N, C-alpha and C positions, 0 to 999 in steps of 0.2 A: 504494499499500500504506499509506504514511504517514497518508494522507487517512482510510483506513479505520479504521486504529487509533485515531485521534485522535478519531473521529466515533462509533465503535462505542458504542451506547447501553447502559449498566449501570444506567440508570434512577434515578441518584441526583439528578438535576435535574429528573425528570419529574413536577413538582407544579403543572403548569398546569391549565386549565380540562377537559382531556379527559384522563379516567384510564380504563385499560383494566383490570377486575377479575379477569378469569379468561383462562387459556391452556387448551390441551388437549395432554396428553402422548401422543407415539406411540412405540411400540416397534417396531422393525424385526422383531426375533426372535418376536414374538407377531403378526406380520402385520396390524397395526392400521391401520384406514383408515376415512375418513369418504366416503361416495359418496352422488351425487345420480344416481337412476336413471330419474326421473321427466320429464326436461326435455324440453321441446319442440325442435324444430330451430331453429337460431340463426345468427348471423353467423360464417362460417368466414374472413372476411377481417379483421376487426377486433376485438380484445378487449383487456382488461386485466386483470392480475392483481396482488393488492398483499397482502403479509402480513407479518408480524413472526415472525422465527424464531429460537430458541436451539438450538443443536447440542449433543448429548450424546455423540456419537461420532465420530470421525475416521477419514478414511484407509480407509473401505469404499467401494466404487464404488456408483453408481447411487442414492444417497439422493433419492427422489422426493418432491416437495414438492407438486406439482399437474400434473394432466394426464388426458388420455384418449387411448386407445389409443397410438399411437406419438409423439402431440405432447406433451411433458412439460416440465417444469422441474425440473431436478435439481441434486444436489452430487456430483462425480466423487471417485474415490479420492484424486486429487491436491488436494483441497479447493478446487476452482475450481467455482462454478457453471455451469449449462449450460441452454440453451433447445435442445429438439429439435423442429423441424417436420416434419410427414411429409405427403406426398401420393403415396407411390410412390416418391418420392425424399426422403432424409433432408437437410435443412439444419439447420447449428448456429450458435448465436451464443453463445460461450464467453468470459464476461469474464475479461482477464488480470488477476487478483487473487484473493487467496486469502481464503477465510471459515474461520478456524480458532480464533477467540477463544469457548472455551466458555463462558467467564463472561459474554459479552455477548449481547445481543439486537440481532439485524441485520433492516433493513428492506428488502426487495426489492420492486421493481416492474418487472414485464415488460409491454411493450405491443407487440402485434402491429398493424400497419397496412399491409397490401399495398397499399393504395390509392395511397399514397404515390409521385410521381414519382421521388424519389430514392431508390436502392437502398438505401443506408446508413440510411435513414431509417424503413425497414420495419419494424424490430425496434429498440425502444429499451428498454435496462436503466438502471434507478437502484439503487444500494446505499447505503443511509445517507442519500440525498437527492443523491449525486452521480451525475450522469449518466456511464455506462461510454462511453468512448471508445476504449478499446485492448482488442481481442479475442484470446484465443488461438487461437481458430477462429471464422472469420466468414464462412462458405460461404453464410450466409443471403442476403449481397448477389448471389448468383447466382439468386436466385428472379425471375420475371418479375412485373410489376405486376398487381395484382388476382387473383393466386393465392389459390385456395381452399385449406385444409389440412383433414386429417381428424382424427377425435377431437374436440377442442375445437370446439364449435359445431355437431356433429354431433346429432341426436336420440337418444333412448335406443332407438329402433326400429332403429337402425343396428348394434345388438349391443352387448355388453359392452365393447367397445371406445369406444363413444359415451358410456359413463357419465362423468361428471366426478368427480375422484377427489382427496382430500387424504391423504397419507402413503404411497402405493404405486402401483406400475406397475399397469398393466390385468390382467396375467396372475398377478397375487397375488403378486409379491416385489419386490425392489429397493425396500424400503421406508424410510421416514424415521425416524431416530433422534433425538427431541428434543421441542421444544414449539412450538406454532403459536398464535398471538393476533391478533384483528383482522383477519381473511381477508375480502377482497373479490374478487369476479370480476365485472366489467363485460362484457356481451356486445353488441357492437356500437358500444362506446364506447372512443375512444383517450384515456384519462386519463394524468396525469404524477406523478411522486412528490410534488409540492408539493400535489396534491390531497388527499393522505393523511398528510402530515407537514410539519414546519417546524424551523427551528433556533433553538434555545434563545437568546435575547438575550444572556445572560449568559455561558453556558459555550460556546456554539458547536456543542452536542450535537445531533444530529438527534433529534427527538421526534414522537411520534404526534400527529396533530389528527384532528378528526370529518371525513369526508367528507360534503360538503354536496350533491354534484351528484346528477344521476339517470342515465339510461342504462343500467340493468342489462340491458334486453332480455328476451329469452322465457327466459334461463338464468342471469341473473346472482343474487348473492346477496351477504350480509354476515354472516359467522359469528363471533359474539362469544363462544359457549362459556360465556355466563353461565346458561343454563337446564340445570341437572344433569338434569331429567328429558327434556329435548328438546336434547342437544348440537348438533344439527346445524339448530338454528333460525334461519331467515333473519331478520335484524333490518331489512333493506331497505323492507319493506313490500310486497315483490312475492309473498311467500308461496312462494318456491322452497325449502323447507325439504330438508335431506339427508333420505334416507328409508333408508339402508342403512349399518349400521354393522359394520364387521368387527372383532370382539373389542375394540370401544370401549364402555366402560360409564362410569356415573357417577364412578367411582373415578378415572378418568383427567383428571378436571377438576381443575386446578392455580390456584392464586393467584399464582404466579410469572409476572410479565408484564413488557412494557417500562416500565410506569410505575412498577413497585416489583419490582425485581429480586432473588431471593433466592439464597442460597449453595446450591451443590449440590457434589458430589464434583468435583475438578478433575482431568478427562480429560486436559487439555492438558500436566499435569505428568509424563503417563506415560512410563515407561521399563520395564526389566526388572523394577523393584520395584513396578509398577502392578498391583493385582488385576483381576479382572474387573468391570467396571462395567456395571450396566443400571437400567433403570425410570427414566428421566429423570436419571440419574446421581445415583441416591440408593440403590441396591443394591449392595452389595460381595461379591463371590464369591471365593474361593481355594480350590483343591483340590490343593495341592502343598507339600512340606515345603521351603519357602524363605519368608523374609521378604517380606512386601508392604506397601506403605503407601499410605494415601489420604488426603490432605488436602483441605481444603474450598477453594473458589473465592474465600473473603473472609477475611481476616485482621484484626485489630483491636489498637490500642494505646491505646485509650481507651473509657470506655463500659463498660455490664453488659450482658451477653449469654447467650441460653440455647440450648440444642439438646437434641436426644434422638438415642440408637441403639438397636437392638433385636438382640440375636444370636438369630438364628434356626436356625442348624445347628451344633452342639457348640461353641457360644460358651462352654461351661463347663468343656470338658475337653481342650481343647488351647490353646496359647500364643496369647493375643490381649489386647490393650488398647487404650484409647482415652484421649485427653486434649488437650492442645494442645503445640505446638512453635513454637519461636522461628524466626524467617525465616532464622537462621545456619544451622539444620540441615537443609540441603539435601536430604538422604535421609531425614530423619526417623527416623533410628535412635534408639531409647530411650537409648541409651547416650550421645548426643550432648548436651553441655551447653545447656540450654535446652529439654529435652523434659521432660514433667510428666505421667505416665501412671498411669491407673486400670487395674490388672492385674486380668484374669478371676478370679484366686484371692483377690483382696480386698488384695493389696499394692500398694504404690504403688513406682513406679520414677522415680527422680530422677537422671538423668546416669549411670545404669547400677547405681545403687545401690538394693536393695530393702529395704522396711520395711513394717511391718503398718500397715493403713489402716482398710479397711471390710469389709464382706460380701462373699463370694463371689458372682459372677454365676451366674444360672441360663439356661436357654434360655427365651427369650421374656420375660426381664425387660426393663423399660425402664429404659435407664440415661440420666439426664437430667444436664447439665452446666451450671452457673451460673458464668461467668467474670465477675469484676469487676476489669476492669483499671486502675480507679482507685485501688483499694485492696489489690490483689496477693493476691485468693482465687480459687480454684477448688474449688466446692462441688459433689461428685458425689452423685447421688441414685439409690438403687435403688428402684423403684415408687413413687418421690416420697418416700422416707425420706432424710433427709439422713446421709451418711457424714463429714460434717466438712470442714475445709478441708485440700484435698490440698497445699496450698502452704504450709502451717504451717512455720515455722523455715527457710523457703528464702529465699535471697538475693533481694531484690526487683528484678527486671530487667523490670517492667511498661511502661518506656519502650519496649521493642522491640517489635515487630509478632508477635502469636502467632496460630497458625492451628489450628482445629480439626483432629484427624485420627485415624484408626482404623488399627491395623496387626495383623497376623495371622501365624501360621506353623502349616500345617496346613489342614485342612478347616473352612472356616468360612463364613457367610454372615451379613451384617449389613444391616439396614434402617436409613437414617439419616433424620432429619428435622429440616430446618432451618427448616421452617415453611411454604415454598413447595408442596411435593409430598411426599408418602410413600406406600408401600404398606403401612405397618402396619394390619393388621386392627383393631386396638384403635381405640375411637372416639377421635378426634382433634378436638375442636372447641373446644379451649381457645385463646384468642389472648394476646397480651401487652397491656399498658395502651393501646397505642395502636391495638388491634384488628387486628394483623398476626400473621399465623402461623396454625398450626393444629396444636396440640400435645395428646398424650395428657394430660399433666397440665400444669396452669395455671403458667407461669413465675413465679417468687419476684417478689415486688413489686419494681419498679424495674428488671427485667431484661427484655430485649427480644429479638426474633427478629433474625437476621442478615439483613436485607434493606436495601436501598439506602435507602429512605426513612428507617429508623431510623439508619442510617449516617451520613446527612446531618445528622442532628439531634444525634447521641451520639458517632459515632464520631471 
């Protein structure tokens, strides 16, 4: 467990020659999936799957990442990964480790090679470059040598169970919540983790590298998700494009990747004060008369940072607000010292005291925030109109770590935009000066998106 925490990739050091520009957002409740329904028959004894994933929901059962029919790679309700192999009997390979860090990208590599003479070598797992040697369930060792498994490796003529899928189970449920990037499937080839990644020399963090091998077989592919008009384009040169998309559209393409990790809403922080989180941990929903708080996955103590929110349901009629909270305010109540809030009615709330500040919000307004941690200013914008410095006359405590957050009481929905992904219908093509992020309005000069490349430079 300690190894995974140490090596989980948050992207801050991934500045090497291999860069991943895009990922694809998957939403379980929307039944989103990418499918390859046109593949020929392939090898059912040997294959390799490699992908980078960033989770945005925890503790739901059967988050399917990849598979066909009953052969699948999933994450269970206990937040442990699982490989299920099926040929009339189910065999399991469940690593004895948790994948709960929703602020990080994880690299998973699964290799099946039933031709191996040693039973324990017929399935191999790597997570963040580390070979898994301890399993919570290891019935896969009961399989006989040279076993064929159904689903993965089967031709499409086998039926819908033979379709290769990313993001859901073959029956159309048990979907994945999160992002996937740089996905490889090699049919007939037993590759290993260091074919797809390497340890950074300075930090020891596991980072992506280009796969230079071959061995894709009759079914293999490499999905980069970098072509918005063809998100299932196969970049391997084999021409094995995905040809079926369940509720996947160009709007699901993201720039949140393992080589530049963006802030999202912190699902891991959740307790009874956490609202409903969806759409790649960028949408906040709340429908009860109780206070709910949604902090970001990244906080800052230096630099200049920009982000946006959009109230889409009753944001101007019931209690709600947004701003920054110091790390000392563990529940993010706006009454706690170190919380600075722009309230929906135009007031500012500082440590529980209200005073006049700016314009009241209207539903579908774009509320921008520009936080200067070096000069102790927080400027809010309503549709790009500055409301002034919310921190004026406040004691400078910028040396503390501050985290963007939203709170509400009553029925609300907010869309957030930290630059890596958003569901805002507004045109959002503005970047910061480094070319990062995708915002409705251009960040003020000198302000940057909350992403790990910027944090490494300015944070």
